N, C-alpha and C positions, 0 to 999 in steps of 0.2 A: 413531516406528514408520513413520511415511510415506516416512521416508529409505530405510528398507530397500526399500521397494516402488520407489522411485527408483533405486536400484542395480539391482534387477533388470530394469526398463525399460532402463536404459542399457546393460546387458550383452546384452540382447536386440536391441537396434537395433544395437550393434557388431557381433554375430554375423551380422545380415543383411547389413551392409556389407561384411565379410569374404568370406561366401559369394558375394555379387553381383560382386566386383571379382576373386575367386581364379581364376576359370575352370575349366575341365576339367582334370583332372591329366593329366599325359603318359602316353601309352601307354594311356590308358583305352580298353576295348572291350566288346563286348557278351559275356557268357558262352555258350559254346557249349551249344547245345540239340540232343542226339540225335534227340528226338521229341517234338513238342508235345502234351501232355497235358493235360485238364482238372485244375483244383487239387484238386477232390474225388477224382480217380482216383488222383492222386499221393500224398494223405494216406492214401486207403484202402490203398493198396500197401504203404505203410510204417506202418500203425497200430500194428504191435508196437514200433516204436521210440518213437512218440509215448506209448504206454502205459507203456514201461519208462522209458528215459532223460528223455522229455518230462515224466513225472510228477516226477523229480527236479528238473528245471528249474523246475518250477511251484512247488514248494517253496522253492526258493532265492529265487525271485521273491517268493513269500509272505513269507519272512523279511526280505528287505531292504525291502519297503514297510513291514512290521509295525514295524521299527526306525526307521525315519523319523517314524513316527506315535506310538510308545510313548514315546520320549524326551521329546519335547515336553508330552505328555499328562503324562507322569509329573512333570515338572517345574512344571507346572502344578499338579499335585496337591500337591506340597510347597511351593507358594507361590514357586517362583523366578521372577525376573522374565525378560521378554523377551531381556533383555540377556545374562543368565546363559545361557539356552538356546542363544542364538546363538554364544557364546564356546564352549560344549561342541561345537556342530557345526562352528565353525570348526577347532578344536583337531583333532577327530577325522577331519575331511576332510582336513586335512594329512597326518595319519599314513597315511590311505588311500592318498595320492598317492605317497607314500615306498614304497609296496609293489607299486605298478603292476609296475616293471621285474622285482623279484625273483619275483613270481608266475609273470610270463610265462616266465621263465628254469627254473623248477622244473616247470612244465606240458611244456615242451619235452623237458627233460632226464630227469626222473623219472617223467613221466605225469600225466594230467589227475586221476586219483584223489587225487593227493598235495596237489590244490589243492582240489577240490570236498568233500572230506569236513573237513578241518581247518577251511575257511570255514565251513561250516554248523554244526559243533560249536561253534566259538567264538561264533556269532551264537546258537545255542539256549541256550548257557551265559549269556550276557548277558542274554537276555531271562528265563531263569530266577532271576538274581540282581538284576534290575532292582529288583522289589520290595523288597528289603533295603537299597536306598540311600535315605537320610534327608536328604541335603543335597547342596550344590553339588559337593562334592571327591568324594563316592560316585558322584553321577551320572555326574559326568565320569570316574571311574575304569572304570565299566561302559560307558561310551560309547566309551571307548579299547579296551576289549575288544572289542565289537562291530565297532569301526572296523578292528581287525587283521583280524578274519574277513572282514569286507567287502572289504577291501583285498587281501587274499589271493586272494579270489574274483572280481578284477577281469578282466573277459573270459570269465569260465568259460562264461557263457551262449552267448555267441556262438561260441565255439572248439568246444565239444560240438556245436553245431548244425553248423558247418561239416564236423567229424569225420564224423558221422551223414548228411549229405546225399548224395543219390545224385548222380554227377556229370553226368548228362544233365538232371537236373530239380531243379537246386539253387533255382531261385528260387521255385518252387511249394512245395519242401519247406521252405525257410526261412519263407515265408509262415506256414504253419502252426506252425513252431517258435516264431517271434516272437509269434503269438497266445498259445501256451502261456505265454510269458513274461509277456506284459502281462496276461494274465488272472489271474495270480498277483498281479501288481501291485495289479490291482483289488481282487481278494479279502481280500488281507492286512489293509487299513483296514476293509472291511465286516466281517470276522470280529471284530476288536476292538470294533465299534460293536455287533454282534449280542451278543458275550459280556457287554459292559458294561450291555446292558438290564437283565440278570438279576444279575448279578454284579459286584463292584468291578473296578478297574481290574488290581489286582494278578494276579486269576485270569485276565484276558486275556493278559496278559503271560506267565504261566506255562504256560496252554495253548498259545499259539503256540511257547514254547521249547520244550516237549515235543513239537509237532508237527515242529520244524526239526530236533530230536535224532533223530527217527524218520525223517525224510527222509535224515539223514547216512548211516543204516544202508542205506537204499534206493540211495542213490549210490554207497555202497561196493560193492554187488552189481552195479550195472548199468555204472558208468563205464567200468570195466576192458574190458568186452565191447566198447566202440566206440571205444577209444583207438587210434589209427593206429599208435602205436609196438609195441602188441601184435599187430595184424595184420602188420606187417614182420617181426616176429620169428616168427611162427608160420609164414609163408610161406617163410620162409629155412630 
């Protein structure tokens, strides 16, 4: 087990070296600000966006964080070794990487909703079916299902934020947007812990799966309203 932490440390040090030696990218410049406004003013002016589309992003973040917590916890519940669990994550992470580029193509050509909704649906179904898995093979199968959903959703949070950000105040808006996503990442594991205080781990998986599927319907309603492709079509 210490070797796994060694790999993490080596990777972190390598990333630091790359960042220190790479330098600034060519053509980098400061974003244009039409008017400097306080952060709280920008967030308040765009509160409807945060309450609608931001809520959907919050659910996506909850589902993603819950996935990375539920799979190892369920593996521990079944008695799987740390090696088996790491193999599941290795395979599923590889599947996710294969979907990065196709997901971007679909978002740009068909619209954001064609990625946001399928991604959350697959994550939700995966969490609902996780309690049915009883061995390494079935846990891997569920992990692959959720990996497909998570891979399809690659970049969706930042893309939706860029779509909704006001041109003159992107920095302030995206600060609030990042908070929505990061808050969801914190709440996911907290919800698992809170539910398992009174109920079995399976109940936590089912509850979060149901929440994620509900979030997919919310995204289906609000993502098209902020899709730049729709705005271009409407204006033309």
